N, CA, C and O atoms as a GROMACS GRO file, in nm:
protein
  404
    1MET      N    1   1.352  -2.256  -3.373
    1MET     CA    2   1.208  -2.258  -3.369
    1MET      C    3   1.164  -2.395  -3.419
    1MET      O    4   1.207  -2.442  -3.524
    2LYS      N    5   1.077  -2.455  -3.342
    2LYS     CA    6   1.029  -2.589  -3.375
    2LYS      C    7   0.922  -2.582  -3.484
    2LYS      O    8   0.839  -2.491  -3.485
    3THR      N    9   0.926  -2.677  -3.575
    3THR     CA   10   0.829  -2.685  -3.683
    3THR      C   11   0.749  -2.814  -3.670
    3THR      O   12   0.805  -2.922  -3.653
    4TYR      N   13   0.617  -2.801  -3.677
    4TYR     CA   14   0.524  -2.913  -3.671
    4TYR      C   15   0.456  -2.927  -3.807
    4TYR      O   16   0.436  -2.828  -3.877
    5THR      N   17   0.420  -3.049  -3.841
    5THR     CA   18   0.333  -3.066  -3.957
    5THR      C   19   0.192  -3.031  -3.912
    5THR      O   20   0.163  -3.025  -3.792
    6TYR      N   21   0.105  -3.007  -4.008
    6TYR     CA   22  -0.034  -2.975  -3.978
    6TYR      C   23  -0.097  -3.085  -3.894
    6TYR      O   24  -0.168  -3.058  -3.797
    7SER      N   25  -0.071  -3.211  -3.932
    7SER     CA   26  -0.131  -3.324  -3.860
    7SER      C   27  -0.080  -3.330  -3.716
    7SER      O   28  -0.158  -3.354  -3.624
    8GLU      N   29   0.051  -3.310  -3.697
    8GLU     CA   30   0.106  -3.311  -3.561
    8GLU      C   31   0.044  -3.200  -3.477
    8GLU      O   32   0.005  -3.222  -3.362
    9ALA      N   33   0.036  -3.081  -3.535
    9ALA     CA   34  -0.020  -2.967  -3.462
    9ALA      C   35  -0.165  -2.993  -3.424
    9ALA      O   36  -0.207  -2.959  -3.313
   10ARG      N   37  -0.242  -3.052  -3.515
   10ARG     CA   38  -0.383  -3.081  -3.488
   10ARG      C   39  -0.397  -3.185  -3.377
   10ARG      O   40  -0.483  -3.172  -3.290
   11GLN      N   41  -0.312  -3.288  -3.379
   11GLN     CA   42  -0.322  -3.395  -3.280
   11GLN      C   43  -0.268  -3.354  -3.144
   11GLN      O   44  -0.313  -3.405  -3.041
   12GLN      N   45  -0.173  -3.262  -3.142
   12GLN     CA   46  -0.107  -3.224  -3.016
   12GLN      C   47  -0.122  -3.074  -2.991
   12GLN      O   48  -0.026  -3.007  -2.951
   13LEU      N   49  -0.240  -3.021  -3.014
   13LEU     CA   50  -0.260  -2.876  -3.007
   13LEU      C   51  -0.215  -2.817  -2.873
   13LEU      O   52  -0.148  -2.714  -2.871
   14ALA      N   53  -0.251  -2.879  -2.763
   14ALA     CA   54  -0.213  -2.826  -2.631
   14ALA      C   55  -0.061  -2.819  -2.617
   14ALA      O   56  -0.008  -2.720  -2.567
   15ALA      N   57   0.008  -2.923  -2.662
   15ALA     CA   58   0.155  -2.925  -2.654
   15ALA      C   59   0.216  -2.819  -2.746
   15ALA      O   60   0.316  -2.756  -2.710
   16VAL      N   61   0.157  -2.800  -2.863
   16VAL     CA   62   0.206  -2.698  -2.956
   16VAL      C   63   0.189  -2.559  -2.895
   16VAL      O   64   0.280  -2.475  -2.904
   17LEU      N   65   0.075  -2.534  -2.834
   17LEU     CA   66   0.052  -2.404  -2.769
   17LEU      C   67   0.149  -2.382  -2.654
   17LEU      O   68   0.201  -2.272  -2.636
   18ASP      N   69   0.174  -2.486  -2.575
   18ASP     CA   70   0.271  -2.476  -2.465
   18ASP      C   71   0.411  -2.444  -2.518
   18ASP      O   72   0.482  -2.361  -2.462
   19GLU      N   73   0.449  -2.511  -2.627
   19GLU     CA   74   0.580  -2.486  -2.688
   19GLU      C   75   0.590  -2.342  -2.740
   19GLU      O   76   0.693  -2.278  -2.724
   20ALA      N   77   0.483  -2.293  -2.800
   20ALA     CA   78   0.482  -2.154  -2.849
   20ALA      C   79   0.498  -2.056  -2.733
   20ALA      O   80   0.568  -1.956  -2.744
   21ARG      N   81   0.433  -2.086  -2.622
   21ARG     CA   82   0.446  -1.999  -2.504
   21ARG      C   83   0.589  -2.002  -2.451
   21ARG      O   84   0.645  -1.897  -2.418
   22ARG      N   85   0.647  -2.121  -2.443
   22ARG     CA   86   0.784  -2.135  -2.391
   22ARG      C   87   0.887  -2.073  -2.485
   22ARG      O   88   0.971  -1.995  -2.441
   23ALA      N   89   0.880  -2.107  -2.613
   23ALA     CA   90   0.983  -2.067  -2.709
   23ALA      C   91   0.954  -1.931  -2.773
   23ALA      O   92   1.044  -1.870  -2.832
   24GLY      N   93   0.830  -1.884  -2.763
   24GLY     CA   94   0.797  -1.757  -2.825
   24GLY      C   95   0.724  -1.773  -2.956
   24GLY      O   96   0.644  -1.686  -2.994
   25ARG      N   97   0.750  -1.883  -3.028
   25ARG     CA   98   0.681  -1.909  -3.154
   25ARG      C   99   0.714  -2.048  -3.205
   25ARG      O  100   0.819  -2.103  -3.174
   26VAL      N  101   0.624  -2.105  -3.283
   26VAL     CA  102   0.647  -2.233  -3.350
   26VAL      C  103   0.595  -2.219  -3.492
   26VAL      O  104   0.516  -2.129  -3.523
   27GLN      N  105   0.640  -2.308  -3.578
   27GLN     CA  106   0.594  -2.308  -3.717
   27GLN      C  107   0.507  -2.430  -3.741
   27GLN      O  108   0.527  -2.536  -3.682
   28ILE      N  109   0.410  -2.413  -3.829
   28ILE     CA  110   0.324  -2.524  -3.872
   28ILE      C  111   0.330  -2.528  -4.025
   28ILE      O  112   0.300  -2.429  -4.092
   29ARG      N  113   0.367  -2.644  -4.078
   29ARG     CA  114   0.382  -2.660  -4.223
   29ARG      C  115   0.270  -2.749  -4.277
   29ARG      O  116   0.245  -2.858  -4.226
   30ARG      N  117   0.203  -2.700  -4.380
   30ARG     CA  118   0.099  -2.778  -4.447
   30ARG      C  119   0.163  -2.870  -4.551
   30ARG      O  120   0.280  -2.853  -4.585
   31ARG      N  121   0.087  -2.964  -4.600
   31ARG     CA  122   0.137  -3.057  -4.703
   31ARG      C  123   0.184  -2.986  -4.829
   31ARG      O  124   0.280  -3.027  -4.893
   32ASP      N  125   0.113  -2.876  -4.864
   32ASP     CA  126   0.149  -2.804  -4.986
   32ASP      C  127   0.269  -2.711  -4.967
   32ASP      O  128   0.306  -2.639  -5.059
   33GLY      N  129   0.331  -2.713  -4.846
   33GLY     CA  130   0.451  -2.634  -4.821
   33GLY      C  131   0.427  -2.499  -4.756
   33GLY      O  132   0.522  -2.434  -4.712
   34GLN      N  133   0.301  -2.456  -4.748
   34GLN     CA  134   0.274  -2.328  -4.682
   34GLN      C  135   0.319  -2.336  -4.536
   34GLN      O  136   0.299  -2.437  -4.468
   35LEU      N  137   0.380  -2.229  -4.490
   35LEU     CA  138   0.436  -2.225  -4.355
   35LEU      C  139   0.365  -2.116  -4.275
   35LEU      O  140   0.350  -2.003  -4.323
   36PHE      N  141   0.322  -2.149  -4.155
   36PHE     CA  142   0.254  -2.054  -4.067
   36PHE      C  143   0.330  -2.045  -3.936
   36PHE      O  144   0.391  -2.142  -3.891
   37VAL      N  145   0.327  -1.929  -3.877
   37VAL     CA  146   0.394  -1.908  -3.748
   37VAL      C  147   0.285  -1.887  -3.642
   37VAL      O  148   0.193  -1.808  -3.660
   38LEU      N  149   0.298  -1.959  -3.533
   38LEU     CA  150   0.207  -1.948  -3.420
   38LEU      C  151   0.286  -1.890  -3.303
   38LEU      O  152   0.388  -1.944  -3.263
   39GLN      N  153   0.237  -1.778  -3.251
   39GLN     CA  154   0.304  -1.717  -3.136
   39GLN      C  155   0.200  -1.666  -3.037
   39GLN      O  156   0.088  -1.633  -3.076
   40PRO      N  157   0.237  -1.659  -2.909
   40PRO     CA  158   0.140  -1.612  -2.809
   40PRO      C  159   0.112  -1.463  -2.828
   40PRO      O  160   0.201  -1.386  -2.864
   41ALA      N  161  -0.012  -1.424  -2.803
   41ALA     CA  162  -0.050  -1.284  -2.810
   41ALA      C  163  -0.002  -1.214  -2.683
   41ALA      O  164  -0.004  -1.273  -2.575
   42THR      N  165   0.040  -1.090  -2.697
   42THR     CA  166   0.079  -1.014  -2.578
   42THR      C  167  -0.047  -0.964  -2.511
   42THR      O  168  -0.141  -0.919  -2.577
   43GLN      N  169  -0.049  -0.973  -2.379
   43GLN     CA  170  -0.165  -0.928  -2.304
   43GLN      C  171  -0.142  -0.785  -2.260
   43GLN      O  172  -0.038  -0.751  -2.203
   44GLU      N  173  -0.241  -0.702  -2.289
   44GLU     CA  174  -0.234  -0.562  -2.247
   44GLU      C  175  -0.265  -0.554  -2.098
   44GLU      O  176  -0.364  -0.611  -2.051
   45ARG      N  177  -0.180  -0.484  -2.026
   45ARG     CA  178  -0.204  -0.464  -1.883
   45ARG      C  179  -0.231  -0.318  -1.856
   45ARG      O  180  -0.175  -0.229  -1.921
   46SER      N  181  -0.315  -0.296  -1.762
   46SER     CA  182  -0.344  -0.159  -1.722
   46SER      C  183  -0.224  -0.101  -1.648
   46SER      O  184  -0.162  -0.171  -1.568
   47PRO      N  185  -0.190   0.025  -1.673
   47PRO     CA  186  -0.081   0.087  -1.596
   47PRO      C  187  -0.116   0.098  -1.447
   47PRO      O  188  -0.028   0.121  -1.364
   48LEU      N  189  -0.244   0.082  -1.414
   48LEU     CA  190  -0.286   0.088  -1.274
   48LEU      C  191  -0.282  -0.048  -1.207
   48LEU      O  192  -0.308  -0.060  -1.088
   49ASP      N  193  -0.250  -0.152  -1.284
   49ASP     CA  194  -0.243  -0.287  -1.230
   49ASP      C  195  -0.105  -0.307  -1.167
   49ASP      O  196  -0.014  -0.361  -1.230
   50VAL      N  197  -0.091  -0.264  -1.044
   50VAL     CA  198   0.037  -0.271  -0.973
   50VAL      C  199   0.019  -0.348  -0.844
   50VAL      O  200  -0.091  -0.350  -0.788
   51PRO      N  201   0.125  -0.411  -0.796
   51PRO     CA  202   0.111  -0.485  -0.670
   51PRO      C  203   0.091  -0.389  -0.553
   51PRO      O  204   0.136  -0.275  -0.555
   52GLY      N  205   0.022  -0.438  -0.452
   52GLY     CA  206  -0.002  -0.358  -0.333
   52GLY      C  207   0.123  -0.344  -0.248
   52GLY      O  208   0.221  -0.417  -0.266
   53VAL      N  209   0.119  -0.250  -0.156
   53VAL     CA  210   0.232  -0.224  -0.066
   53VAL      C  211   0.181  -0.234   0.077
   53VAL      O  212   0.079  -0.174   0.112
   54ALA      N  213   0.250  -0.310   0.159
   54ALA     CA  214   0.214  -0.320   0.300
   54ALA      C  215   0.270  -0.198   0.373
   54ALA      O  216   0.388  -0.196   0.408
   55ALA      N  217   0.186  -0.096   0.396
   55ALA     CA  218   0.231   0.028   0.456
   55ALA      C  219   0.211   0.031   0.607
   55ALA      O  220   0.259   0.122   0.675
   56GLY      N  221   0.140  -0.067   0.660
   56GLY     CA  222   0.118  -0.071   0.804
   56GLY      C  223   0.024   0.038   0.852
   56GLY      O  224   0.035   0.081   0.967
   57LEU      N  225  -0.067   0.084   0.768
   57LEU     CA  226  -0.160   0.189   0.807
   57LEU      C  227  -0.284   0.129   0.870
   57LEU      O  228  -0.326   0.017   0.837
   58LEU      N  229  -0.342   0.203   0.960
   58LEU     CA  230  -0.470   0.163   1.018
   58LEU      C  231  -0.581   0.212   0.927
   58LEU      O  232  -0.561   0.302   0.846
   59ALA      N  233  -0.698   0.153   0.941
   59ALA     CA  234  -0.813   0.194   0.860
   59ALA      C  235  -0.837   0.344   0.879
   59ALA      O  236  -0.846   0.391   0.993
   60GLY      N  237  -0.848   0.417   0.771
   60GLY     CA  238  -0.875   0.560   0.779
   60GLY      C  239  -0.751   0.647   0.780
   60GLY      O  240  -0.762   0.767   0.754
   61ASP      N  241  -0.632   0.592   0.809
   61ASP     CA  242  -0.510   0.674   0.812
   61ASP      C  243  -0.481   0.736   0.677
   61ASP      O  244  -0.449   0.855   0.669
   62SER      N  245  -0.491   0.658   0.570
   62SER     CA  246  -0.457   0.712   0.438
   62SER      C  247  -0.559   0.818   0.397
   62SER      O  248  -0.522   0.917   0.334
   63ALA      N  249  -0.686   0.799   0.431
   63ALA     CA  250  -0.787   0.899   0.397
   63ALA      C  251  -0.761   1.029   0.473
   63ALA      O  252  -0.775   1.138   0.416
   64ALA      N  253  -0.724   1.019   0.600
   64ALA     CA  254  -0.695   1.139   0.679
   64ALA      C  255  -0.572   1.211   0.625
   64ALA      O  256  -0.571   1.334   0.615
   65TRP      N  257  -0.470   1.136   0.590
   65TRP     CA  258  -0.348   1.196   0.535
   65TRP      C  259  -0.378   1.265   0.402
   65TRP      O  260  -0.332   1.376   0.378
   66LEU      N  261  -0.455   1.198   0.316
   66LEU     CA  262  -0.489   1.255   0.186
   66LEU      C  263  -0.571   1.383   0.203
   66LEU      O  264  -0.548   1.481   0.132
   67ARG      N  265  -0.665   1.383   0.296
   67ARG     CA  266  -0.746   1.502   0.322
   67ARG      C  267  -0.656   1.618   0.366
   67ARG      O  268  -0.672   1.730   0.318
   68GLU      N  269  -0.561   1.593   0.458
   68GLU     CA  270  -0.468   1.697   0.505
   68GLU      C  271  -0.384   1.751   0.390
   68GLU      O  272  -0.364   1.872   0.379
   69GLU      N  273  -0.335   1.661   0.305
   69GLU     CA  274  -0.251   1.705   0.194
   69GLU      C  275  -0.330   1.787   0.092
   69GLU      O  276  -0.278   1.884   0.038
   70ARG      N  277  -0.455   1.749   0.067
   70ARG     CA  278  -0.538   1.825  -0.026
   70ARG      C  279  -0.566   1.964   0.029
   70ARG      O  280  -0.563   2.063  -0.045
   71GLU      N  281  -0.594   1.973   0.157
   71GLU     CA  282  -0.618   2.104   0.219
   71GLU      C  283  -0.493   2.190   0.210
   71GLU      O  284  -0.502   2.308   0.178
   72ALA      N  285  -0.378   2.133   0.238
   72ALA     CA  286  -0.253   2.208   0.232
   72ALA      C  287  -0.224   2.253   0.089
   72ALA      O  288  -0.179   2.366   0.067
   73ALA      N  289  -0.251   2.166  -0.008
   73ALA     CA  290  -0.230   2.203  -0.148
   73ALA      C  291  -0.324   2.316  -0.187
   73ALA      O  292  -0.284   2.407  -0.260
   74GLY      N  293  -0.448   2.310  -0.141
   74GLY     CA  294  -0.544   2.418  -0.170
   74GLY      C  295  -0.498   2.550  -0.111
   74GLY      O  296  -0.510   2.654  -0.175
   75ASP      N  297  -0.445   2.545   0.012
   75ASP     CA  298  -0.394   2.667   0.075
   75ASP      C  299  -0.278   2.724  -0.007
   75ASP      O  300  -0.270   2.845  -0.027
   76ARG      N  301  -0.189   2.638  -0.054
   76ARG     CA  302  -0.073   2.684  -0.133
   76ARG      C  303  -0.120   2.744  -0.265
   76ARG      O  304  -0.063   2.843  -0.312
   77LEU      N  305  -0.222   2.685  -0.327
   77LEU     CA  306  -0.273   2.740  -0.453
   77LEU      C  307  -0.335   2.878  -0.431
   77LEU      O  308  -0.314   2.969  -0.512
   78LEU      N  309  -0.411   2.894  -0.323
   78LEU     CA  310  -0.469   3.024  -0.293
   78LEU      C  311  -0.362   3.129  -0.268
   78LEU      O  312  -0.374   3.243  -0.314
   79GLU      N  313  -0.258   3.092  -0.194
   79GLU     CA  314  -0.149   3.186  -0.167
   79GLU      C  315  -0.078   3.223  -0.296
   79GLU      O  316  -0.043   3.340  -0.316
   80ALA      N  317  -0.055   3.126  -0.384
   80ALA     CA  318   0.014   3.154  -0.510
   80ALA      C  319  -0.072   3.245  -0.597
   80ALA      O  320  -0.018   3.333  -0.665
   81ALA      N  321  -0.203   3.225  -0.597
   81ALA     CA  322  -0.292   3.307  -0.679
   81ALA      C  323  -0.299   3.450  -0.627
   81ALA      O  324  -0.317   3.544  -0.705
   82SER      N  325  -0.285   3.468  -0.496
   82SER     CA  326  -0.293   3.602  -0.438
   82SER      C  327  -0.160   3.676  -0.447
   82SER      O  328  -0.154   3.796  -0.420
   83GLY      N  329  -0.053   3.607  -0.484
   83GLY     CA  330   0.078   3.671  -0.496
   83GLY      C  331   0.154   3.676  -0.365
   83GLY      O  332   0.267   3.726  -0.362
   84ALA      N  333   0.096   3.625  -0.258
   84ALA     CA  334   0.164   3.623  -0.129
   84ALA      C  335   0.271   3.515  -0.131
   84ALA      O  336   0.256   3.413  -0.199
   85PRO      N  337   0.381   3.535  -0.056
   85PRO     CA  338   0.483   3.431  -0.052
   85PRO      C  339   0.426   3.303   0.009
   85PRO      O  340   0.355   3.306   0.109
   86ALA      N  341   0.458   3.193  -0.053
   86ALA     CA  342   0.406   3.064  -0.006
   86ALA      C  343   0.486   3.014   0.112
   86ALA      O  344   0.608   3.021   0.113
   87ASP      N  345   0.415   2.964   0.213
   87ASP     CA  346   0.480   2.903   0.329
   87ASP      C  347   0.524   2.763   0.290
   87ASP      O  348   0.466   2.703   0.199
   88PRO      N  349   0.625   2.709   0.358
   88PRO     CA  350   0.660   2.570   0.331
   88PRO      C  351   0.544   2.479   0.370
   88PRO      O  352   0.461   2.518   0.451
   89PRO      N  353   0.538   2.360   0.314
   89PRO     CA  354   0.428   2.268   0.348
   89PRO      C  355   0.420   2.245   0.497
   89PRO      O  356   0.522   2.239   0.567
   90ARG      N  357   0.296   2.232   0.547
   90ARG     CA  358   0.275   2.208   0.689
   90ARG      C  359   0.326   2.070   0.728
   90ARG      O  360   0.320   1.975   0.650
   91ALA      N  361   0.376   2.062   0.849
   91ALA     CA  362   0.417   1.931   0.901
   91ALA      C  363   0.292   1.856   0.942
   91ALA      O  364   0.198   1.913   0.996
   92THR      N  365   0.293   1.727   0.916
   92THR     CA  366   0.179   1.645   0.954
   92THR      C  367   0.209   1.577   1.086
   92THR      O  368   0.324   1.571   1.130
   93ARG      N  369   0.105   1.526   1.149
   93ARG     CA  370   0.125   1.452   1.273
   93ARG      C  371   0.218   1.335   1.249
   93ARG      O  372   0.214   1.274   1.143
   94LYS      N  373   0.300   1.304   1.346
   94LYS     CA  374   0.390   1.190   1.332
   94LYS      C  375   0.308   1.064   1.318
   94LYS      O  376   0.219   1.036   1.399
   95GLY      N  377   0.337   0.987   1.213
   95GLY     CA  378   0.268   0.863   1.191
   95GLY      C  379   0.145   0.878   1.101
   95GLY      O  380   0.088   0.778   1.059
   96SER      N  381   0.105   1.002   1.071
   96SER     CA  382  -0.013   1.017   0.985
   96SER      C  383   0.024   1.012   0.838
   96SER      O  384  -0.062   0.991   0.753
   97HIS      N  385   0.150   1.031   0.807
   97HIS     CA  386   0.198   1.024   0.669
   97HIS      C  387   0.228   0.878   0.637
   97HIS      O  388   0.286   0.808   0.721
   98PRO      N  389   0.190   0.828   0.517
   98PRO     CA  390   0.212   0.687   0.486
   98PRO      C  391   0.356   0.642   0.500
   98PRO      O  392   0.381   0.524   0.527
   99ARG      N  393   0.450   0.732   0.483
   99ARG     CA  394   0.590   0.691   0.496
   99ARG      C  395   0.641   0.705   0.639
   99ARG      O  396   0.757   0.677   0.667
  100GLY      N  397   0.553   0.750   0.729
  100GLY     CA  398   0.588   0.757   0.870
  100GLY      C  399   0.672   0.877   0.906
  100GLY      O  400   0.735   0.875   1.012
  101SER      N  401   0.678   0.983   0.823
  101SER     CA  402   0.760   1.100   0.855
  101SER      C  403   0.685   1.199   0.937
  101SER      O  404   0.739   1.304   0.973
   0.00000   0.00000   0.00000
């Protein structure tokens, strides 16, 4: 870990910050001997901040597929609540499912 004097850190602040980012942390020593550690703060990311996926869908395809799946799930819930044996999930139109099944 690199150590800077207070004067060096003050004169070269941008370089000190870059070094802290690269190395993870740097030390700054005052004339009286006090030692401080400078390190980059971790940035909180949203769990929903994910890269997009090129699925090759046309406008409206995902909405139509989602609507079909919600209706099918509702039908299965009603069947389960009534005690009737549940049918296997309905097959969707070829190409209407995002994975193309």
